[in-house]
TIMARVO-522474 format. One record per atom (N, C-alpha, C): atom name; residue in one letter; x, y, z. Coordinates in Angstrom, 3 decimals, always signed. Layout:
+------+------+----------+----------+----------+
! atom ! type !       xx !       yy !       zz !
+------+------+----------+----------+----------+
!   CA !    A !        X !        Y !        Z !
...
+------+------+----------+----------+----------+
//
This chain:
+------+------+----------+----------+----------+
! atom ! type !       xx !       yy !       zz !
+------+------+----------+----------+----------+
!    N !    M !  +64.083 !  +67.887 !  +47.956 !
!   CA !    M !  +63.771 !  +68.187 !  +49.327 !
!    C !    M !  +65.072 !  +68.438 !  +50.083 !
!    N !    E !  +65.043 !  +69.469 !  +50.898 !
!   CA !    E !  +66.242 !  +69.786 !  +51.667 !
!    C !    E !  +66.340 !  +68.885 !  +52.877 !
!    N !    S !  +67.536 !  +68.612 !  +53.276 !
!   CA !    S !  +67.722 !  +67.836 !  +54.498 !
!    C !    S !  +68.040 !  +68.793 !  +55.640 !
!    N !    I !  +67.524 !  +68.467 !  +56.796 !
!   CA !    I !  +67.731 !  +69.290 !  +57.988 !
!    C !    I !  +68.982 !  +68.778 !  +58.691 !
!    N !    T !  +69.835 !  +69.719 !  +59.048 !
!   CA !    T !  +71.074 !  +69.319 !  +59.708 !
!    C !    T !  +70.888 !  +69.311 !  +61.224 !
!    N !    I !  +71.804 !  +68.666 !  +61.892 !
!   CA !    I !  +71.763 !  +68.606 !  +63.355 !
!    C !    I !  +71.930 !  +70.012 !  +63.934 !
!    N !    G !  +72.724 !  +70.838 !  +63.302 !
!   CA !    G !  +72.924 !  +72.218 !  +63.754 !
!    C !    G !  +71.632 !  +73.013 !  +63.726 !
!    N !    Q !  +70.831 !  +72.806 !  +62.694 !
!   CA !    Q !  +69.557 !  +73.514 !  +62.608 !
!    C !    Q !  +68.600 !  +73.039 !  +63.704 !
!    N !    I !  +68.602 !  +71.736 !  +63.967 !
!   CA !    I !  +67.744 !  +71.184 !  +65.021 !
!    C !    I !  +68.166 !  +71.757 !  +66.380 !
!    N !    I !  +69.465 !  +71.780 !  +66.642 !
!   CA !    I !  +69.964 !  +72.323 !  +67.914 !
!    C !    I !  +69.643 !  +73.811 !  +68.017 !
!    N !    G !  +69.777 !  +74.531 !  +66.912 !
!   CA !    G !  +69.439 !  +75.959 !  +66.900 !
!    C !    G !  +67.970 !  +76.190 !  +67.211 !
!    N !    A !  +67.101 !  +75.370 !  +66.626 !
!   CA !    A !  +65.671 !  +75.512 !  +66.878 !
!    C !    A !  +65.338 !  +75.187 !  +68.333 !
!    N !    I !  +65.968 !  +74.137 !  +68.858 !
!   CA !    I !  +65.727 !  +73.751 !  +70.255 !
!    C !    I !  +66.207 !  +74.847 !  +71.207 !
!    N !    S !  +67.360 !  +75.426 !  +70.915 !
!   CA !    S !  +67.870 !  +76.487 !  +71.798 !
!    C !    S !  +66.983 !  +77.729 !  +71.732 !
!    N !    T !  +66.477 !  +78.053 !  +70.557 !
!   CA !    T !  +65.573 !  +79.200 !  +70.417 !
!    C !    T !  +64.296 !  +78.959 !  +71.206 !
!    N !    L !  +63.740 !  +77.753 !  +71.092 !
!   CA !    L !  +62.525 !  +77.426 !  +71.841 !
!    C !    L !  +62.780 !  +77.431 !  +73.346 !
!    N !    T !  +63.948 !  +76.984 !  +73.772 !
!   CA !    T !  +64.304 !  +76.987 !  +75.192 !
!    C !    T !  +64.388 !  +78.412 !  +75.724 !
!    N !    I !  +64.999 !  +79.282 !  +74.951 !
!   CA !    I !  +65.113 !  +80.687 !  +75.360 !
!    C !    I !  +63.731 !  +81.322 !  +75.452 !
!    N !    L !  +62.892 !  +81.093 !  +74.452 !
!   CA !    L !  +61.537 !  +81.647 !  +74.478 !
!    C !    L !  +60.747 !  +81.106 !  +75.667 !
!    N !    G !  +60.884 !  +79.811 !  +75.940 !
!   CA !    G !  +60.211 !  +79.219 !  +77.095 !
!    C !    G !  +60.682 !  +79.845 !  +78.400 !
!    N !    G !  +61.988 !  +80.078 !  +78.536 !
!   CA !    G !  +62.526 !  +80.719 !  +79.732 !
!    C !    G !  +62.000 !  +82.124 !  +79.915 !
!    N !    V !  +61.924 !  +82.859 !  +78.815 !
!   CA !    V !  +61.393 !  +84.227 !  +78.874 !
!    C !    V !  +59.931 !  +84.195 !  +79.307 !
!    N !    L !  +59.153 !  +83.264 !  +78.770 !
!   CA !    L !  +57.739 !  +83.168 !  +79.156 !
!    C !    L !  +57.579 !  +82.800 !  +80.626 !
!    N !    V !  +58.409 !  +81.894 !  +81.119 !
!   CA !    V !  +58.349 !  +81.524 !  +82.545 !
!    C !    V !  +58.702 !  +82.735 !  +83.408 !
!    N !    F !  +59.736 !  +83.455 !  +83.033 !
!   CA !    F !  +60.152 !  +84.641 !  +83.772 !
!    C !    F !  +59.039 !  +85.688 !  +83.787 !
!    N !    L !  +58.412 !  +85.935 !  +82.642 !
!   CA !    L !  +57.321 !  +86.906 !  +82.570 !
!    C !    L !  +56.114 !  +86.461 !  +83.378 !
!    N !    S !  +55.835 !  +85.163 !  +83.410 !
!   CA !    S !  +54.698 !  +84.681 !  +84.200 !
!    C !    S !  +54.958 !  +84.878 !  +85.693 !
!    N !    K !  +56.219 !  +84.728 !  +86.134 !
!   CA !    K !  +56.549 !  +84.968 !  +87.538 !
!    C !    K !  +56.360 !  +86.447 !  +87.892 !
!    N !    I !  +56.775 !  +87.318 !  +86.998 !
!   CA !    I !  +56.582 !  +88.750 !  +87.222 !
!    C !    I !  +55.090 !  +89.067 !  +87.303 !
!    N !    Y !  +54.316 !  +88.504 !  +86.391 !
!   CA !    Y !  +52.872 !  +88.743 !  +86.379 !
!    C !    Y !  +52.234 !  +88.258 !  +87.675 !
!    N !    K !  +52.664 !  +87.094 !  +88.155 !
!   CA !    K !  +52.121 !  +86.546 !  +89.398 !
!    C !    K !  +52.421 !  +87.476 !  +90.569 !
!    N !    K !  +53.633 !  +88.034 !  +90.623 !
!   CA !    K !  +53.999 !  +88.964 !  +91.691 !
!    C !    K !  +53.148 !  +90.233 !  +91.629 !
!    N !    V !  +52.892 !  +90.712 !  +90.413 !
!   CA !    V !  +52.073 !  +91.917 !  +90.254 !
!    C !    V !  +50.661 !  +91.645 !  +90.759 !
!    N !    I !  +50.098 !  +90.494 !  +90.438 !
!   CA !    I !  +48.753 !  +90.139 !  +90.895 !
!    C !    I !  +48.722 !  +90.032 !  +92.419 !
!    N !    E !  +49.736 !  +89.389 !  +93.021 !
!   CA !    E !  +49.787 !  +89.265 !  +94.481 !
!    C !    E !  +49.871 !  +90.637 !  +95.142 !
!    N !    T !  +50.684 !  +91.519 !  +94.589 !
!   CA !    T !  +50.827 !  +92.864 !  +95.138 !
!    C !    T !  +49.519 !  +93.621 !  +95.026 !
!    N !    N !  +48.842 !  +93.473 !  +93.897 !
!   CA !    N !  +47.567 !  +94.145 !  +93.698 !
!    C !    N !  +46.540 !  +93.653 !  +94.712 !
!    N !    N !  +46.520 !  +92.341 !  +94.981 !
!   CA !    N !  +45.587 !  +91.793 !  +95.963 !
!    C !    N !  +45.882 !  +92.328 !  +97.358 !
!    N !    K !  +47.177 !  +92.465 !  +97.699 !
!   CA !    K !  +47.542 !  +93.013 !  +99.001 !
!    C !    K !  +47.081 !  +94.463 !  +99.123 !
!    N !    I !  +47.240 !  +95.222 !  +98.055 !
!   CA !    I !  +46.813 !  +96.627 !  +98.072 !
!    C !    I !  +45.306 !  +96.709 !  +98.242 !
!    N !    E !  +44.564 !  +95.856 !  +97.537 !
!   CA !    E !  +43.110 !  +95.860 !  +97.672 !
!    C !    E !  +42.690 !  +95.480 !  +99.083 !
!    N !    N !  +43.362 !  +94.496 !  +99.696 !
!   CA !    N !  +43.045 !  +94.102 ! +101.065 !
!    C !    N !  +43.334 !  +95.236 ! +102.039 !
!    N !    N !  +44.465 !  +95.914 ! +101.859 !
!   CA !    N !  +44.799 !  +97.042 ! +102.725 !
!    C !    N !  +43.799 !  +98.172 ! +102.555 !
!    N !    D !  +43.357 !  +98.406 ! +101.326 !
!   CA !    D !  +42.366 !  +99.441 ! +101.064 !
!    C !    D !  +41.052 !  +99.096 ! +101.755 !
!    N !    L !  +40.661 !  +97.830 ! +101.695 !
!   CA !    L !  +39.425 !  +97.394 ! +102.348 !
!    C !    L !  +39.532 !  +97.551 ! +103.858 !
!    N !    L !  +40.678 !  +97.173 ! +104.437 !
!   CA !    L !  +40.865 !  +97.338 ! +105.873 !
!    C !    L !  +40.835 !  +98.807 ! +106.282 !
!    N !    T !  +41.430 !  +99.661 ! +105.472 !
!   CA !    T !  +41.424 ! +101.095 ! +105.770 !
!    C !    T !  +40.011 ! +101.641 ! +105.747 !
!    N !    K !  +39.232 ! +101.258 ! +104.733 !
!   CA !    K !  +37.844 ! +101.725 ! +104.657 !
!    C !    K !  +37.048 ! +101.239 ! +105.859 !
!    N !    T !  +37.256 !  +99.990 ! +106.263 !
!   CA !    T !  +36.543 !  +99.438 ! +107.411 !
!    C !    T !  +36.907 ! +100.183 ! +108.686 !
!    N !    N !  +38.192 ! +100.461 ! +108.860 !
!   CA !    N !  +38.620 ! +101.222 ! +110.038 !
!    C !    N !  +38.027 ! +102.625 ! +110.046 !
!    N !    L !  +37.986 ! +103.261 ! +108.876 !
!   CA !    L !  +37.399 ! +104.598 ! +108.805 !
!    C !    L !  +35.908 ! +104.566 ! +109.139 !
!    N !    K !  +35.210 ! +103.550 ! +108.646 !
!   CA !    K !  +33.780 ! +103.444 ! +108.952 !
!    C !    K !  +33.553 ! +103.211 ! +110.441 !
!    N !    A !  +34.378 ! +102.360 ! +111.064 !
!   CA !    A !  +34.255 ! +102.114 ! +112.500 !
!    C !    A !  +34.543 ! +103.384 ! +113.289 !
!    N !    T !  +35.559 ! +104.137 ! +112.875 !
!   CA !    T !  +35.876 ! +105.395 ! +113.542 !
!    C !    T !  +34.725 ! +106.382 ! +113.391 !
!    N !    K !  +34.129 ! +106.398 ! +112.223 !
!   CA !    K !  +32.991 ! +107.296 ! +111.978 !
!    C !    K !  +31.837 ! +106.956 ! +112.910 !
!    N !    V !  +31.561 ! +105.665 ! +113.094 !
!   CA !    V !  +30.479 ! +105.247 ! +113.992 !
!    C !    V !  +30.778 ! +105.698 ! +115.424 !
!    N !    M !  +32.033 ! +105.498 ! +115.849 !
!   CA !    M !  +32.393 ! +105.920 ! +117.211 !
!    C !    M !  +32.254 ! +107.432 ! +117.367 !
!    N !    L !  +32.690 ! +108.182 ! +116.369 !
!   CA !    L !  +32.567 ! +109.644 ! +116.438 !
!    C !    L !  +31.103 ! +110.057 ! +116.446 !
!    N !    D !  +30.279 ! +109.359 ! +115.675 !
!   CA !    D !  +28.845 ! +109.662 ! +115.688 !
!    C !    D !  +28.271 ! +109.486 ! +117.084 !
!    N !    H !  +28.682 ! +108.437 ! +117.781 !
!   CA !    H !  +28.195 ! +108.216 ! +119.146 !
!    C !    H !  +28.662 ! +109.319 ! +120.087 !
!    N !    F !  +29.917 ! +109.751 ! +119.942 !
!   CA !    F !  +30.400 ! +110.854 ! +120.767 !
!    C !    F !  +29.581 ! +112.115 ! +120.509 !
!    N !    I !  +29.326 ! +112.389 ! +119.246 !
!   CA !    I !  +28.611 ! +113.614 ! +118.887 !
!    C !    I !  +27.173 ! +113.531 ! +119.365 !
!    N !    E !  +26.528 ! +112.358 ! +119.232 !
!   CA !    E !  +25.138 ! +112.196 ! +119.670 !
!    C !    E !  +25.011 ! +112.366 ! +121.173 !
!    N !    D !  +25.987 ! +111.883 ! +121.916 !
!   CA !    D !  +25.944 ! +111.989 ! +123.377 !
!    C !    D !  +26.364 ! +113.377 ! +123.860 !
!    N !    K !  +26.631 ! +114.281 ! +122.935 !
!   CA !    K !  +27.041 ! +115.657 ! +123.216 !
!    C !    K !  +28.316 ! +115.717 ! +124.047 !
!    N !    I !  +29.110 ! +114.633 ! +123.962 !
!   CA !    I !  +30.419 ! +114.649 ! +124.600 !
!    C !    I !  +31.417 ! +115.269 ! +123.640 !
!    N !    G !  +31.187 ! +115.012 ! +122.369 !
!   CA !    G !  +32.132 ! +115.464 ! +121.354 !
!    C !    G !  +32.098 ! +116.964 ! +121.162 !
!    N !    N !  +33.232 ! +117.512 ! +120.804 !
!   CA !    N !  +33.305 ! +118.938 ! +120.514 !
!    C !    N !  +33.606 ! +119.128 ! +119.030 !
!    N !    G !  +34.066 ! +120.278 ! +118.657 !
!   CA !    G !  +34.325 ! +120.583 ! +117.260 !
!    C !    G !  +35.370 ! +119.685 ! +116.622 !
!    N !    E !  +36.327 ! +119.188 ! +117.405 !
!   CA !    E !  +37.359 ! +118.313 ! +116.851 !
!    C !    E !  +36.748 ! +117.041 ! +116.280 !
!    N !    F !  +35.811 ! +116.443 ! +117.038 !
!   CA !    F !  +35.186 ! +115.208 ! +116.586 !
!    C !    F !  +34.354 ! +115.445 ! +115.327 !
!    N !    K !  +33.658 ! +116.561 ! +115.298 !
!   CA !    K !  +32.838 ! +116.863 ! +114.121 !
!    C !    K !  +33.712 ! +117.082 ! +112.892 !
!    N !    E !  +34.845 ! +117.763 ! +113.088 !
!   CA !    E !  +35.769 ! +117.998 ! +111.974 !
!    C !    E !  +36.369 ! +116.676 ! +111.498 !
!    N !    A !  +36.740 ! +115.811 ! +112.441 !
!   CA !    A !  +37.291 ! +114.505 ! +112.065 !
!    C !    A !  +36.255 ! +113.694 ! +111.292 !
!    N !    R !  +35.001 ! +113.771 ! +111.731 !
!   CA !    R !  +33.939 ! +113.033 ! +111.031 !
!    C !    R !  +33.768 ! +113.555 ! +109.616 !
!    N !    R !  +33.841 ! +114.871 ! +109.428 !
!   CA !    R !  +33.721 ! +115.439 ! +108.077 !
!    C !    R !  +34.880 ! +114.980 ! +107.189 !
!    N !    E !  +36.086 ! +114.931 ! +107.745 !
!   CA !    E !  +37.244 ! +114.475 ! +106.970 !
!    C !    E !  +37.094 ! +113.014 ! +106.574 !
!    N !    I !  +36.617 ! +112.198 ! +107.505 !
!   CA !    I !  +36.407 ! +110.778 ! +107.191 !
!    C !    I !  +35.342 ! +110.634 ! +106.116 !
!    N !    D !  +34.252 ! +111.400 ! +106.231 !
!   CA !    D !  +33.209 ! +111.362 ! +105.198 !
!    C !    D !  +33.783 ! +111.734 ! +103.833 !
!    N !    K !  +34.640 ! +112.742 ! +103.804 !
!   CA !    K !  +35.240 ! +113.188 ! +102.541 !
!    C !    K !  +36.065 ! +112.059 ! +101.917 !
!    N !    V !  +36.836 ! +111.349 ! +102.767 !
!   CA !    V !  +37.663 ! +110.245 ! +102.259 !
!    C !    V !  +36.780 ! +109.111 ! +101.759 !
!    N !    L !  +35.752 ! +108.746 ! +102.529 !
!   CA !    L !  +34.883 ! +107.636 ! +102.131 !
!    C !    L !  +34.101 ! +107.960 ! +100.870 !
!    N !    I !  +33.638 ! +109.205 ! +100.771 !
!   CA !    I !  +32.891 ! +109.593 !  +99.561 !
!    C !    I !  +33.837 ! +109.671 !  +98.372 !
!    N !    G !  +35.082 ! +110.093 !  +98.614 !
!   CA !    G !  +36.077 ! +110.166 !  +97.542 !
!    C !    G !  +36.405 ! +108.808 !  +96.956 !
!    N !    K !  +36.352 ! +107.766 !  +97.758 !
!   CA !    K !  +36.653 ! +106.413 !  +97.280 !
!    C !    K !  +35.448 ! +105.880 !  +96.565 !
+------+------+----------+----------+----------+
//
């Protein structure tokens, strides 16, 4: 049976320490990516909500016959964006 030297034990410990550090570093990167993705999804949801609210307001302008062609064109553009999503 071979005997394990102190150098081999230290080498194994240092290798495991390096691997552990790399895993911790990668987990931090992954966490940042998830946080960024959540922020993007929240911003996307807020944008959609704002577009829907604007569409409702434009619909009221158009129904009251106050709105002109600009409002109708803006409503069509908003519809295109909402349908595209």
